[in-house]
VOBA-1610 file (N, C-alpha, C; in pm, whole numbers, padded with zeros to 5 digits, always signed):
BEGIN
Unk-10821-03868+06538Unk-10798-03784+06636Unk-10875-03786+06770Unk-10814-03753+06826Unk-10857-03816+06979Unk-10958-03689+07079Unk-10995-03615+07007Unk-11159-03544+07050Unk-11220-03568+07068Unk-11326-03578+07126Unk-11469-03625+07125Unk-11522-03529+07043Unk-11682-03557+06999Unk-11722-03513+06878Unk-11890-03497+06945Unk-11927-03564+07033Unk-12051-03583+07125Unk-12121-03441+07137Unk-12051-03329+07201Unk-12066-03176+07211Unk-12020-03074+07107Unk-12023-03134+07004Unk-11998-03044+06918Unk-12128-02919+06848Unk-12247-02967+06862Unk-12372-02889+06842Unk-12403-02827+06938Unk-12368-02867+07100Unk-12391-02712+07166Unk-12353-02627+07192Unk-12245-02601+07131Unk-12232-02411+07154Unk-12221-02366+07002Unk-12368-02378+06919Unk-12409-02326+06813Unk-12515-02270+06822Unk-12591-02275+06940Unk-12693-02140+06991Unk-12682-02094+07077Unk-12555-02109+07126Unk-12509-02008+07253Unk-12527-01860+07207Unk-12465-01808+07070Unk-12442-01703+07063Unk-12553-01620+06984Unk-12597-01510+06995Unk-12719-01450+06958Unk-12652-01353+06838Unk-12792-01310+06768Unk-12716-01213+06663Unk-12678-01107+06734Unk-12598-01032+06586Unk-12527-00945+06654Unk-12607-00840+06650Unk-12589-00690+06766Unk-12677-00539+06781Unk-12691-00514+06633Unk-12864-00460+06611Unk-12890-00412+06464Unk-12800-00287+06444Unk-12808-00206+06555Unk-12753-00059+06572Unk-12608-00075+06546Unk-12566-00161+06619Unk-12397-00164+06564Unk-12379-00221+06406Unk-12449-00293+06370Unk-12439-00341+06225Unk-12403-00185+06129Unk-12517-00140+06148Unk-12566+00000+06090Unk-12460+00112+06139Unk-12404+00083+06214Unk-12299+00213+06223Unk-12225+00148+06187Unk-12120+00053+06192Unk-12020-00009+06139Unk-12022+00010+05963Unk-12133-00036+05939Unk-12169-00021+05755Unk-12120+00142+05743Unk-12226+00250+05849Unk-12243+00348+05773Unk-12101+00398+05753Unk-11954+00420+05918Unk-11886+00454+05895Unk-11781+00372+05829Unk-11808+00279+05733Unk-11706+00230+05670Unk-11762+00297+05538Unk-11876+00299+05514Unk-11904+00382+05385Unk-11831+00522+05379Unk-11873+00582+05500Unk-11807+00712+05494Unk-11667+00731+05488Unk-11596+00632+05554Unk-11470+00604+05551Unk-11446+00599+05409Unk-11458+00468+05345Unk-11411+00470+05203Unk-11453+00614+05090Unk-11585+00678+05111Unk-11593+00813+05029Unk-11522+00928+05075Unk-11463+00912+05167Unk-11364+01022+05264Unk-11222+01019+05191Unk-11205+00876+05195Unk-11099+00848+05117Unk-11064+00845+05000Unk-11174+00811+04863Unk-11152+00832+04756Unk-11124+00987+04740Unk-11237+01098+04807Unk-11257+01205+04795Unk-11068+01254+04828Unk-11008+01268+04945Unk-10919+01278+04921Unk-10830+01245+04868Unk-10822+01160+04802Unk-10719+01113+04678Unk-10746+01133+04554Unk-10854+01154+04521Unk-10899+01248+04416Unk-10827+01417+04402Unk-10877+01454+04534Unk-10855+01603+04568Unk-10695+01600+04539Unk-10626+01522+04603Unk-10478+01562+04610Unk-10426+01507+04457Unk-10478+01443+04352Unk-10431+01375+04235Unk-10451+01534+04151Unk-10597+01586+04156Unk-10605+01703+04038Unk-10557+01788+04134Unk-10504+01835+04261Unk-10433+01926+04269Unk-10311+01973+04224Unk-10264+01824+04230Unk-10108+01811+04149Unk-10152+01839+03994Unk-10216+01767+03940Unk-10266+01828+03790Unk-10236+01976+03781Unk-10319+02041+03841Unk-10345+02171+03844Unk-10222+02273+03853Unk-10150+02194+03933Unk-10031+02271+03960Unk-09930+02244+03857Unk-09937+02141+03835Unk-09816+02096+03679Unk-09873+02208+03567Unk-09977+02207+03573Unk-10050+02248+03452Unk-10017+02406+03452Unk-10062+02420+03585Unk-09984+02571+03598Unk-09866+02624+03577Unk-09800+02547+03620Unk-09661+02563+03610Unk-09617+02564+03458Unk-09668+02507+03387Unk-09653+02469+03232Unk-09691+02589+03179Unk-09794+02659+03205Unk-09882+02748+03121Unk-09776+02899+03180Unk-09735+02920+03290Unk-09632+03026+03338Unk-09518+03038+03278Unk-09471+02911+03314Unk-09308+02944+03297Unk-09281+02895+03141Unk-09349+02895+03029Unk-09307+02889+02909Unk-09252+03000+02848Unk-09104+02984+02790Unk-09036+03111+02717Unk-09109+03072+02621Unk-09062+03214+02569Unk-09121+03247+02421Unk-09042+03289+02331Unk-08911+03260+02382Unk-08799+03316+02262Unk-08793+03212+02161Unk-08796+03109+02149Unk-08775+03004+02037Unk-08889+03040+01932Unk-09011+03059+02019Unk-09143+03070+01935Unk-09098+03223+01845Unk-09036+03327+01931Unk-09012+03459+01834Unk-08947+03458+01758Unk-08791+03361+01771Unk-08738+03381+01666Unk-08721+03315+01551Unk-08864+03205+01554Unk-08906+03112+01418Unk-08981+03211+01359Unk-09077+03282+01383Unk-09185+03397+01386Unk-09089+03528+01281Unk-08985+03521+01346Unk-08902+03630+01328Unk-08822+03594+01147Unk-08799+03476+01152Unk-08710+03426+01067Unk-08847+03406+00950Unk-08996+03350+01001Unk-09045+03320+00876Unk-09081+03448+00784Unk-09104+03555+00871Unk-09139+03707+00833Unk-09020+03737+00759Unk-08922+03737+00776Unk-08777+03767+00712Unk-08815+03686+00544Unk-08827+03580+00573Unk-08817+03483+00418Unk-08966+03539+00340Unk-09061+03592+00387Unk-09164+03631+00366Unk-09157+03775+00279Unk-09057+03860+00353Unk-09022+03990+00316Unk-08920+03964+00211Unk-08846+03877+00223Unk-08723+03857+00111Unk-08801+03811-00041Unk-08892+03724-00018Unk-08907+03674-00156Unk-09077+03736-00193Unk-09150+03764-00121Unk-09318+03789-00147Unk-09312+03894-00220Unk-09401+03873-00329Unk-09422+04024-00428Unk-09579+04070-00431Unk-09635+04133-00476Unk-09751+04200-00487Unk-09782+04155-00596Unk-09904+04115-00682Unk-09938+04075-00824Unk-10069+04157-00804Unk-10108+04250-00936Unk-10248+04331-00932Unk-10302+04268-01063Unk-10405+04215-01066Unk-10487+04193-01200Unk-10646+04238-01223Unk-10655+04266-01357Unk-10770+04335-01342Unk-10848+04231-01440Unk-10971+04244-01408Unk-11062+04137-01442Unk-11134+04221-01554Unk-11121+04224-01706Unk-11172+04294-01826Unk-11316+04289-01795Unk-11402+04153-01743Unk-11567+04121-01797Unk-11623+04197-01637Unk-11557+04196-01515Unk-11606+04224-01432Unk-11574+04381-01373Unk-11458+04416-01448Unk-11406+04523-01401Unk-11322+04557-01247Unk-11306+04414-01216Unk-11272+04435-01086Unk-11106+04435-01084Unk-11018+04480-00988Unk-10884+04491-00944Unk-10870+04370-00872Unk-10760+04304-00857Unk-10732+04236-00727Unk-10591+04224-00678Unk-10591+04225-00586Unk-10435+04233-00570Unk-10398+04106-00446Unk-10326+04035-00508Unk-10258+03916-00435Unk-10149+03910-00402Unk-10064+03874-00284Unk-09921+03838-00273Unk-09907+03697-00276Unk-09799+03679-00338Unk-09745+03572-00381Unk-09567+03558-00373Unk-09598+03440-00283Unk-09432+03371-00272Unk-09391+03216-00352Unk-09301+03204-00386Unk-09210+03091-00487Unk-09268+02950-00387Unk-09286+02892-00444Unk-09370+02728-00358Unk-09295+02664-00275Unk-09132+02708-00332Unk-09060+02623-00233Unk-09026+02709-00096Unk-09009+02864-00112Unk-09018+02907-00004Unk-09119+02918+00087Unk-09232+02881+00060Unk-09348+02868+00134Unk-09367+02714+00177Unk-09298+02609+00131Unk-09310+02500+00187Unk-09196+02513+00320Unk-09107+02544+00260Unk-08955+02576+00399Unk-09058+02656+00543Unk-09151+02764+00494Unk-09204+02832+00618Unk-09272+02718+00679Unk-09352+02646+00604Unk-09457+02540+00631Unk-09411+02457+00740Unk-09292+02391+00664Unk-09176+02278+00743Unk-09081+02317+00844Unk-09063+02458+00896Unk-08995+02534+01015Unk-08860+02517+00909Unk-08821+02523+00803Unk-08676+02531+00758Unk-08603+02654+00740Unk-08684+02765+00785Unk-08602+02899+00730Unk-08472+02914+00795Unk-08393+03021+00715Unk-08282+02991+00736Unk-08240+03137+00839
//
């Protein structure tokens, strides 16, 4: 290399320390900018989540649910019957609604006709 190194250390002492107030101002400004960016980003995210949830809760159609419920009710009315039993020991009479097991499994599975 062709340059001279005899003056390499001459300019190291020429610089003074940066101003303390400027360092604090830049640090606090950077912290504020970071917190503001995170808060705005979180606000945008949660706003979109709430808008989506609101749209899903309001715009739900209940037609399919009502059709399934009506079909299950029809199966119950068609195959269910009441049984009355009298307990001799206690003297109580109990009433129970019974349906065939296969019909109950079809209702649970959603296979109503």
